[in-house]
KELO-883178 format. One record per residue: residue in one letter; x, y, z of N, C-alpha, C, O in turn; residue number from 1. Coordinates in nm, 3 decimals, always signed. Layout:
N
+---+---------+---------+---------+---------+---------+---------+---------+---------+---------+---------+---------+---------+-----+
| r |      nx |      ny |      nz |     cax |     cay |     caz |      cx |      cy |      cz |      ox |      oy |      oz |   k |
+---+---------+---------+---------+---------+---------+---------+---------+---------+---------+---------+---------+---------+-----+
| A |       X |       Y |       Z |       X |       Y |       Z |       X |       Y |       Z |       X |       Y |       Z | NUM |
...
+---+---------+---------+---------+---------+---------+---------+---------+---------+---------+---------+---------+---------+-----+
END
This chain:
114
+---+---------+---------+---------+---------+---------+---------+---------+---------+---------+---------+---------+---------+-----+
| r |      nx |      ny |      nz |     cax |     cay |     caz |      cx |      cy |      cz |      ox |      oy |      oz |   k |
+---+---------+---------+---------+---------+---------+---------+---------+---------+---------+---------+---------+---------+-----+
| X |  +0.085 |  -0.117 |  +0.000 |  +0.000 |  +0.000 |  +0.000 |  +0.089 |  +0.123 |  +0.000 |  +0.182 |  +0.133 |  +0.081 |   1 |
| X |  +0.064 |  +0.213 |  -0.085 |  +0.141 |  +0.335 |  -0.099 |  +0.059 |  +0.449 |  -0.038 |  -0.057 |  +0.470 |  -0.072 |   2 |
| X |  +0.125 |  +0.522 |  +0.052 |  +0.058 |  +0.634 |  +0.117 |  +0.101 |  +0.765 |  +0.051 |  +0.210 |  +0.774 |  -0.006 |   3 |
| X |  +0.016 |  +0.863 |  +0.061 |  +0.056 |  +0.994 |  +0.011 |  +0.175 |  +1.044 |  +0.096 |  +0.183 |  +1.015 |  +0.215 |   4 |
| X |  +0.266 |  +1.119 |  +0.035 |  +0.386 |  +1.164 |  +0.105 |  +0.358 |  +1.238 |  +0.237 |  +0.434 |  +1.221 |  +0.332 |   5 |
| X |  +0.253 |  +1.317 |  +0.244 |  +0.223 |  +1.392 |  +0.367 |  +0.188 |  +1.297 |  +0.482 |  +0.232 |  +1.316 |  +0.595 |   6 |
| X |  +0.109 |  +1.195 |  +0.453 |  +0.066 |  +1.100 |  +0.556 |  +0.185 |  +1.014 |  +0.599 |  +0.203 |  +0.987 |  +0.718 |   7 |
| X |  +0.265 |  +0.972 |  +0.503 |  +0.384 |  +0.892 |  +0.535 |  +0.478 |  +0.971 |  +0.626 |  +0.532 |  +0.915 |  +0.722 |   8 |
| X |  +0.499 |  +1.097 |  +0.598 |  +0.584 |  +1.184 |  +0.680 |  +0.527 |  +1.198 |  +0.822 |  +0.601 |  +1.193 |  +0.920 |   9 |
| X |  +0.397 |  +1.214 |  +0.831 |  +0.331 |  +1.227 |  +0.962 |  +0.350 |  +1.098 |  +1.044 |  +0.376 |  +1.104 |  +1.164 |  10 |
| X |  +0.336 |  +0.984 |  +0.979 |  +0.353 |  +0.856 |  +1.049 |  +0.496 |  +0.843 |  +1.100 |  +0.519 |  +0.803 |  +1.214 |  11 |
| X |  +0.595 |  +0.879 |  +1.014 |  +0.734 |  +0.871 |  +1.056 |  +0.764 |  +0.968 |  +1.171 |  +0.843 |  +0.935 |  +1.259 |  12 |
| X |  +0.706 |  +1.081 |  +1.171 |  +0.725 |  +1.176 |  +1.281 |  +0.669 |  +1.118 |  +1.411 |  +0.730 |  +1.132 |  +1.517 |  13 |
| X |  +0.553 |  +1.054 |  +1.402 |  +0.494 |  +0.989 |  +1.520 |  +0.582 |  +0.874 |  +1.571 |  +0.600 |  +0.858 |  +1.691 |  14 |
| X |  +0.635 |  +0.796 |  +1.479 |  +0.724 |  +0.686 |  +1.517 |  +0.848 |  +0.741 |  +1.588 |  +0.887 |  +0.688 |  +1.692 |  15 |
| X |  +0.909 |  +0.846 |  +1.534 |  +1.027 |  +0.908 |  +1.596 |  +0.994 |  +0.960 |  +1.736 |  +1.073 |  +0.944 |  +1.829 |  16 |
| X |  +0.878 |  +1.024 |  +1.749 |  +0.838 |  +1.077 |  +1.880 |  +0.822 |  +0.964 |  +1.982 |  +0.865 |  +0.978 |  +2.096 |  17 |
| X |  +0.762 |  +0.853 |  +1.942 |  +0.745 |  +0.738 |  +2.032 |  +0.880 |  +0.680 |  +2.069 |  +0.903 |  +0.648 |  +2.186 |  18 |
| X |  +0.971 |  +0.666 |  +1.972 |  +1.104 |  +0.613 |  +2.000 |  +1.179 |  +0.702 |  +2.098 |  +1.247 |  +0.651 |  +2.187 |  19 |
| X |  +1.167 |  +0.833 |  +2.083 |  +1.235 |  +0.925 |  +2.173 |  +1.179 |  +0.915 |  +2.314 |  +1.254 |  +0.923 |  +2.411 |  20 |
| X |  +1.050 |  +0.897 |  +2.328 |  +0.989 |  +0.882 |  +2.460 |  +1.036 |  +0.754 |  +2.529 |  +1.053 |  +0.751 |  +2.651 |  21 |
| X |  +1.057 |  +0.649 |  +2.450 |  +1.095 |  +0.520 |  +2.505 |  +1.245 |  +0.512 |  +2.537 |  +1.286 |  +0.427 |  +2.616 |  22 |
| X |  +1.324 |  +0.598 |  +2.478 |  +1.469 |  +0.594 |  +2.498 |  +1.505 |  +0.653 |  +2.633 |  +1.451 |  +0.756 |  +2.674 |  23 |
| X |  +1.598 |  +0.585 |  +2.704 |  +1.648 |  +0.640 |  +2.829 |  +1.763 |  +0.735 |  +2.797 |  +1.839 |  +0.714 |  +2.703 |  24 |
| X |  +1.773 |  +0.837 |  +2.875 |  +1.883 |  +0.930 |  +2.857 |  +2.011 |  +0.864 |  +2.907 |  +2.008 |  +0.780 |  +2.998 |  25 |
| X |  +2.124 |  +0.903 |  +2.848 |  +2.254 |  +0.854 |  +2.892 |  +2.286 |  +0.917 |  +3.027 |  +2.256 |  +1.034 |  +3.052 |  26 |
| X |  +2.348 |  +0.837 |  +3.114 |  +2.390 |  +0.890 |  +3.244 |  +2.528 |  +0.951 |  +3.230 |  +2.614 |  +0.897 |  +3.160 |  27 |
| X |  +2.550 |  +1.064 |  +3.296 |  +2.685 |  +1.119 |  +3.295 |  +2.769 |  +1.046 |  +3.400 |  +2.716 |  +0.965 |  +3.476 |  28 |
| X |  +2.897 |  +1.074 |  +3.404 |  +2.988 |  +0.999 |  +3.493 |  +2.952 |  +1.018 |  +3.641 |  +2.966 |  +0.924 |  +3.719 |  29 |
| X |  +2.905 |  +1.135 |  +3.679 |  +2.866 |  +1.157 |  +3.819 |  +2.744 |  +1.073 |  +3.856 |  +2.737 |  +1.015 |  +3.963 |  30 |
| X |  +2.649 |  +1.070 |  +3.764 |  +2.528 |  +0.991 |  +3.789 |  +2.562 |  +0.842 |  +3.796 |  +2.505 |  +0.770 |  +3.878 |  31 |
| X |  +2.652 |  +0.795 |  +3.711 |  +2.693 |  +0.655 |  +3.715 |  +2.761 |  +0.621 |  +3.847 |  +2.730 |  +0.518 |  +3.908 |  32 |
| X |  +2.851 |  +0.707 |  +3.893 |  +2.919 |  +0.685 |  +4.023 |  +2.817 |  +0.683 |  +4.136 |  +2.824 |  +0.599 |  +4.226 |  33 |
| X |  +2.725 |  +0.777 |  +4.132 |  +2.621 |  +0.785 |  +4.235 |  +2.537 |  +0.658 |  +4.237 |  +2.506 |  +0.605 |  +4.343 |  34 |
| X |  +2.501 |  +0.610 |  +4.119 |  +2.422 |  +0.488 |  +4.107 |  +2.499 |  +0.367 |  +4.158 |  +2.444 |  +0.285 |  +4.232 |  35 |
| X |  +2.626 |  +0.356 |  +4.120 |  +2.710 |  +0.246 |  +4.167 |  +2.725 |  +0.249 |  +4.318 |  +2.719 |  +0.146 |  +4.384 |  36 |
| X |  +2.744 |  +0.369 |  +4.373 |  +2.758 |  +0.385 |  +4.517 |  +2.630 |  +0.341 |  +4.589 |  +2.635 |  +0.274 |  +4.692 |  37 |
| X |  +2.517 |  +0.379 |  +4.533 |  +2.389 |  +0.339 |  +4.592 |  +2.368 |  +0.189 |  +4.586 |  +2.315 |  +0.129 |  +4.680 |  38 |
| X |  +2.410 |  +0.128 |  +4.475 |  +2.397 |  -0.017 |  +4.462 |  +2.484 |  -0.089 |  +4.565 |  +2.441 |  -0.185 |  +4.628 |  39 |
| X |  +2.608 |  -0.042 |  +4.581 |  +2.698 |  -0.103 |  +4.680 |  +2.642 |  -0.089 |  +4.820 |  +2.643 |  -0.185 |  +4.898 |  40 |
| X |  +2.592 |  +0.030 |  +4.852 |  +2.535 |  +0.051 |  +4.986 |  +2.413 |  -0.037 |  +5.006 |  +2.393 |  -0.094 |  +5.114 |  41 |
| X |  +2.331 |  -0.048 |  +4.904 |  +2.213 |  -0.134 |  +4.913 |  +2.249 |  -0.279 |  +4.937 |  +2.186 |  -0.347 |  +5.018 |  42 |
| X |  +2.352 |  -0.327 |  +4.867 |  +2.396 |  -0.466 |  +4.887 |  +2.452 |  -0.483 |  +5.027 |  +2.424 |  -0.583 |  +5.093 |  43 |
| X |  +2.531 |  -0.387 |  +5.073 |  +2.590 |  -0.396 |  +5.207 |  +2.480 |  -0.393 |  +5.313 |  +2.485 |  -0.468 |  +5.410 |  44 |
| X |  +2.382 |  -0.306 |  +5.295 |  +2.271 |  -0.299 |  +5.391 |  +2.193 |  -0.429 |  +5.393 |  +2.155 |  -0.478 |  +5.500 |  45 |
| X |  +2.168 |  -0.485 |  +5.276 |  +2.093 |  -0.610 |  +5.268 |  +2.171 |  -0.724 |  +5.333 |  +2.114 |  -0.808 |  +5.402 |  46 |
| X |  +2.301 |  -0.726 |  +5.310 |  +2.386 |  -0.829 |  +5.370 |  +2.385 |  -0.816 |  +5.523 |  +2.370 |  -0.916 |  +5.594 |  47 |
| X |  +2.400 |  -0.695 |  +5.572 |  +2.400 |  -0.672 |  +5.717 |  +2.265 |  -0.712 |  +5.778 |  +2.260 |  -0.771 |  +5.886 |  48 |
| X |  +2.158 |  -0.679 |  +5.709 |  +2.025 |  -0.714 |  +5.759 |  +2.006 |  -0.866 |  +5.762 |  +1.949 |  -0.920 |  +5.856 |  49 |
| X |  +2.054 |  -0.934 |  +5.659 |  +2.042 |  -1.080 |  +5.653 |  +2.123 |  -1.145 |  +5.765 |  +2.078 |  -1.241 |  +5.828 |  50 |
| X |  +2.244 |  -1.092 |  +5.789 |  +2.327 |  -1.147 |  +5.897 |  +2.262 |  -1.123 |  +6.033 |  +2.265 |  -1.211 |  +6.119 |  51 |
| X |  +2.205 |  -1.006 |  +6.052 |  +2.139 |  -0.977 |  +6.179 |  +2.018 |  -1.068 |  +6.200 |  +1.995 |  -1.116 |  +6.311 |  52 |
| X |  +1.942 |  -1.092 |  +6.095 |  +1.827 |  -1.182 |  +6.105 |  +1.872 |  -1.324 |  +6.135 |  +1.811 |  -1.394 |  +6.217 |  53 |
| X |  +1.978 |  -1.367 |  +6.068 |  +2.030 |  -1.503 |  +6.092 |  +2.080 |  -1.517 |  +6.235 |  +2.058 |  -1.620 |  +6.298 |  54 |
| X |  +2.147 |  -1.414 |  +6.285 |  +2.198 |  -1.418 |  +6.422 |  +2.082 |  -1.424 |  +6.521 |  +2.085 |  -1.501 |  +6.617 |  55 |
| X |  +1.979 |  -1.343 |  +6.498 |  +1.863 |  -1.343 |  +6.588 |  +1.794 |  -1.479 |  +6.590 |  +1.756 |  -1.529 |  +6.696 |  56 |
| X |  +1.779 |  -1.539 |  +6.473 |  +1.717 |  -1.672 |  +6.466 |  +1.805 |  -1.777 |  +6.533 |  +1.754 |  -1.868 |  +6.600 |  57 |
| X |  +1.936 |  -1.765 |  +6.517 |  +2.028 |  -1.858 |  +6.582 |  +2.020 |  -1.845 |  +6.734 |  +2.023 |  -1.945 |  +6.806 |  58 |
| X |  +2.010 |  -1.722 |  +6.782 |  +1.999 |  -1.699 |  +6.926 |  +1.871 |  -1.762 |  +6.981 |  +1.871 |  -1.819 |  +7.090 |  59 |
| X |  +1.763 |  -1.751 |  +6.906 |  +1.637 |  -1.814 |  +6.949 |  +1.653 |  -1.966 |  +6.957 |  +1.605 |  -2.029 |  +7.051 |  60 |
| X |  +1.721 |  -2.023 |  +6.859 |  +1.742 |  -2.168 |  +6.858 |  +1.831 |  -2.210 |  +6.975 |  +1.804 |  -2.311 |  +7.040 |  61 |
| X |  +1.936 |  -2.133 |  +7.002 |  +2.024 |  -2.164 |  +7.115 |  +1.947 |  -2.155 |  +7.246 |  +1.961 |  -2.240 |  +7.334 |  62 |
| X |  +1.866 |  -2.051 |  +7.258 |  +1.787 |  -2.036 |  +7.381 |  +1.696 |  -2.157 |  +7.401 |  +1.684 |  -2.208 |  +7.513 |  63 |
| X |  +1.631 |  -2.201 |  +7.296 |  +1.546 |  -2.321 |  +7.307 |  +1.627 |  -2.443 |  +7.348 |  +1.584 |  -2.522 |  +7.433 |  64 |
| X |  +1.745 |  -2.459 |  +7.286 |  +1.829 |  -2.574 |  +7.320 |  +1.873 |  -2.569 |  +7.466 |  +1.872 |  -2.672 |  +7.535 |  65 |
| X |  +1.911 |  -2.452 |  +7.513 |  +1.952 |  -2.438 |  +7.654 |  +1.834 |  -2.465 |  +7.746 |  +1.849 |  -2.531 |  +7.849 |  66 |
| X |  +1.716 |  -2.415 |  +7.710 |  +1.596 |  -2.440 |  +7.792 |  +1.567 |  -2.590 |  +7.801 |  +1.540 |  -2.641 |  +7.910 |  67 |
| X |  +1.574 |  -2.660 |  +7.687 |  +1.545 |  -2.803 |  +7.689 |  +1.652 |  -2.882 |  +7.764 |  +1.621 |  -2.978 |  +7.834 |  68 |
| X |  +1.776 |  -2.841 |  +7.748 |  +1.887 |  -2.917 |  +7.807 |  +1.906 |  -2.888 |  +7.955 |  +1.930 |  -2.979 |  +8.034 |  69 |
| X |  +1.895 |  -2.760 |  +7.994 |  +1.927 |  -2.721 |  +8.132 |  +1.814 |  -2.653 |  +8.208 |  +1.827 |  -2.630 |  +8.328 |  70 |
| X |  +1.705 |  -2.621 |  +8.141 |  +1.592 |  -2.558 |  +8.209 |  +1.583 |  -2.409 |  +8.183 |  +1.680 |  -2.346 |  +8.141 |  71 |
| X |  +1.464 |  -2.352 |  +8.209 |  +1.440 |  -2.210 |  +8.178 |  +1.525 |  -2.113 |  +8.259 |  +1.567 |  -2.010 |  +8.206 |  72 |
| X |  +1.551 |  -2.144 |  +8.385 |  +1.628 |  -2.049 |  +8.466 |  +1.772 |  -2.038 |  +8.417 |  +1.830 |  -1.929 |  +8.418 |  73 |
| X |  +1.828 |  -2.149 |  +8.373 |  +1.964 |  -2.145 |  +8.319 |  +1.965 |  -2.065 |  +8.188 |  +2.055 |  -1.985 |  +8.164 |  74 |
| X |  +1.865 |  -2.088 |  +8.105 |  +1.856 |  -2.014 |  +7.979 |  +1.848 |  -1.865 |  +8.005 |  +1.915 |  -1.786 |  +7.937 |  75 |
| X |  +1.767 |  -1.825 |  +8.102 |  +1.755 |  -1.682 |  +8.133 |  +1.886 |  -1.624 |  +8.181 |  +1.917 |  -1.509 |  +8.151 |  76 |
| X |  +1.963 |  -1.702 |  +8.257 |  +2.089 |  -1.647 |  +8.308 |  +2.200 |  -1.647 |  +8.201 |  +2.288 |  -1.561 |  +8.205 |  77 |
| X |  +2.196 |  -1.741 |  +8.107 |  +2.301 |  -1.750 |  +8.006 |  +2.278 |  -1.660 |  +7.884 |  +2.375 |  -1.612 |  +7.824 |  78 |
| X |  +2.155 |  -1.638 |  +7.848 |  +2.127 |  -1.569 |  +7.721 |  +2.185 |  -1.428 |  +7.711 |  +2.230 |  -1.391 |  +7.603 |  79 |
| X |  +2.186 |  -1.347 |  +7.816 |  +2.248 |  -1.214 |  +7.799 |  +2.395 |  -1.222 |  +7.756 |  +2.439 |  -1.146 |  +7.671 |  80 |
| X |  +2.470 |  -1.315 |  +7.816 |  +2.611 |  -1.325 |  +7.777 |  +2.624 |  -1.386 |  +7.637 |  +2.715 |  -1.349 |  +7.562 |  81 |
| X |  +2.535 |  -1.478 |  +7.602 |  +2.540 |  -1.537 |  +7.468 |  +2.510 |  -1.431 |  +7.363 |  +2.574 |  -1.427 |  +7.258 |  82 |
| X |  +2.413 |  -1.346 |  +7.390 |  +2.377 |  -1.240 |  +7.294 |  +2.489 |  -1.139 |  +7.272 |  +2.497 |  -1.076 |  +7.166 |  83 |
| X |  +2.575 |  -1.124 |  +7.372 |  +2.683 |  -1.024 |  +7.360 |  +2.811 |  -1.082 |  +7.299 |  +2.910 |  -1.010 |  +7.287 |  84 |
| X |  +2.810 |  -1.207 |  +7.262 |  +2.931 |  -1.272 |  +7.208 |  +2.962 |  -1.227 |  +7.066 |  +2.874 |  -1.184 |  +6.991 |  85 |
| X |  +3.090 |  -1.238 |  +7.032 |  +3.130 |  -1.221 |  +6.893 |  +3.082 |  -1.345 |  +6.817 |  +3.038 |  -1.443 |  +6.877 |  86 |
| X |  +3.092 |  -1.340 |  +6.686 |  +3.047 |  -1.454 |  +6.606 |  +3.131 |  -1.578 |  +6.636 |  +3.076 |  -1.688 |  +6.642 |  87 |
| X |  +3.261 |  -1.562 |  +6.654 |  +3.347 |  -1.676 |  +6.685 |  +3.311 |  -1.737 |  +6.820 |  +3.298 |  -1.858 |  +6.832 |  88 |
| X |  +3.293 |  -1.652 |  +6.921 |  +3.253 |  -1.702 |  +7.053 |  +3.117 |  -1.771 |  +7.045 |  +3.094 |  -1.874 |  +7.108 |  89 |
| X |  +3.028 |  -1.713 |  +6.967 |  +2.894 |  -1.769 |  +6.952 |  +2.902 |  -1.909 |  +6.891 |  +2.835 |  -2.001 |  +6.937 |  90 |
| X |  +2.984 |  -1.925 |  +6.787 |  +3.001 |  -2.055 |  +6.723 |  +3.059 |  -2.157 |  +6.821 |  +3.016 |  -2.272 |  +6.824 |  91 |
| X |  +3.153 |  -2.114 |  +6.901 |  +3.212 |  -2.203 |  +7.002 |  +3.108 |  -2.243 |  +7.106 |  +3.105 |  -2.358 |  +7.151 |  92 |
| X |  +3.024 |  -2.149 |  +7.144 |  +2.919 |  -2.179 |  +7.243 |  +2.821 |  -2.281 |  +7.188 |  +2.775 |  -2.369 |  +7.261 |  93 |
| X |  +2.789 |  -2.270 |  +7.061 |  +2.697 |  -2.365 |  +6.998 |  +2.758 |  -2.505 |  +7.003 |  +2.690 |  -2.601 |  +7.039 |  94 |
| X |  +2.885 |  -2.515 |  +6.966 |  +2.952 |  -2.646 |  +6.969 |  +2.963 |  -2.698 |  +7.112 |  +2.945 |  -2.818 |  +7.135 |  95 |
| X |  +2.993 |  -2.611 |  +7.207 |  +3.007 |  -2.652 |  +7.347 |  +2.874 |  -2.701 |  +7.403 |  +2.870 |  -2.793 |  +7.485 |  96 |
| X |  +2.766 |  -2.640 |  +7.360 |  +2.634 |  -2.678 |  +7.410 |  +2.603 |  -2.824 |  +7.377 |  +2.537 |  -2.893 |  +7.454 |  97 |
| X |  +2.649 |  -2.867 |  +7.264 |  +2.623 |  -3.005 |  +7.222 |  +2.683 |  -3.107 |  +7.319 |  +2.622 |  -3.211 |  +7.346 |  98 |
| X |  +2.801 |  -3.079 |  +7.371 |  +2.870 |  -3.177 |  +7.456 |  +2.863 |  -3.146 |  +7.604 |  +2.901 |  -3.229 |  +7.686 |  99 |
| X |  +2.815 |  -3.028 |  +7.640 |  +2.812 |  -2.989 |  +7.783 |  +2.716 |  -3.077 |  +7.861 |  +2.601 |  -3.096 |  +7.823 | 100 |
| X |  +2.767 |  -3.130 |  +7.971 |  +2.683 |  -3.214 |  +8.058 |  +2.605 |  -3.129 |  +8.156 |  +2.500 |  -3.171 |  +8.205 | 101 |
| X |  +2.657 |  -3.011 |  +8.187 |  +2.589 |  -2.920 |  +8.279 |  +2.621 |  -2.777 |  +8.238 |  +2.712 |  -2.755 |  +8.157 | 102 |
| X |  +2.549 |  -2.679 |  +8.291 |  +2.580 |  -2.539 |  +8.258 |  +2.721 |  -2.501 |  +8.299 |  +2.782 |  -2.411 |  +8.240 | 103 |
| X |  +2.773 |  -2.568 |  +8.401 |  +2.910 |  -2.538 |  +8.446 |  +3.014 |  -2.573 |  +8.340 |  +3.125 |  -2.519 |  +8.342 | 104 |
| X |  +2.980 |  -2.662 |  +8.249 |  +3.073 |  -2.698 |  +8.142 |  +3.084 |  -2.588 |  +8.037 |  +3.186 |  -2.580 |  +7.968 | 105 |
| X |  +2.985 |  -2.505 |  +8.023 |  +2.985 |  -2.404 |  +7.918 |  +3.093 |  -2.297 |  +7.934 |  +3.160 |  -2.267 |  +7.836 | 106 |
| X |  +3.114 |  -2.238 |  +8.052 |  +3.217 |  -2.133 |  +8.060 |  +3.356 |  -2.185 |  +8.021 |  +3.432 |  -2.116 |  +7.952 | 107 |
| X |  +3.388 |  -2.304 |  +8.064 |  +3.519 |  -2.359 |  +8.036 |  +3.534 |  -2.388 |  +7.886 |  +3.641 |  -2.369 |  +7.829 | 108 |
| X |  +3.427 |  -2.434 |  +7.824 |  +3.434 |  -2.475 |  +7.685 |  +3.414 |  -2.360 |  +7.586 |  +3.469 |  -2.364 |  +7.476 | 109 |
| X |  +3.337 |  -2.259 |  +7.622 |  +3.300 |  -2.161 |  +7.521 |  +3.318 |  -2.016 |  +7.561 |  +3.305 |  -1.928 |  +7.476 | 110 |
| X |  +3.347 |  -1.989 |  +7.684 |  +3.358 |  -1.851 |  +7.726 |  +3.226 |  -1.795 |  +7.776 |  +3.219 |  -1.676 |  +7.807 | 111 |
| X |  +3.122 |  -1.874 |  +7.784 |  +2.992 |  -1.829 |  +7.833 |  +3.000 |  -1.817 |  +7.985 |  +3.049 |  -1.908 |  +8.053 | 112 |
| X |  +2.953 |  -1.707 |  +8.037 |  +2.952 |  -1.687 |  +8.183 |  +2.816 |  -1.723 |  +8.237 |  +2.716 |  -1.658 |  +8.206 | 113 |
| X |  +2.811 |  -1.826 |  +8.319 |  +2.682 |  -1.871 |  +8.376 |  +2.648 |  -1.788 |  +8.498 |  +2.544 |  -1.810 |  +8.560 | 114 |
+---+---------+---------+---------+---------+---------+---------+---------+---------+---------+---------+---------+---------+-----+
END
């Protein structure tokens, strides 16, 4: 189908206008750096949040294990010191809990203060 030149030109102008609307503008170097910085911060924030959630869930599991193994009063007395541990101390406490015969075994094995 052949269109009259005026109509064909109008259609092409409309197509160009639509293409321009759909095109994203190029980012300048400052905008790119800003975007990269935001992405890095977002990833770091997400990682920190995930680690904090994992630690909180681990603490709940440890508290349950201590309650079942040694009773609620022992759990209440141990949990503040367990919550304040570094990750390495926390890991050691988890391993020590598995073999501890009594709460008195925990300080010697893991650094937990009963």
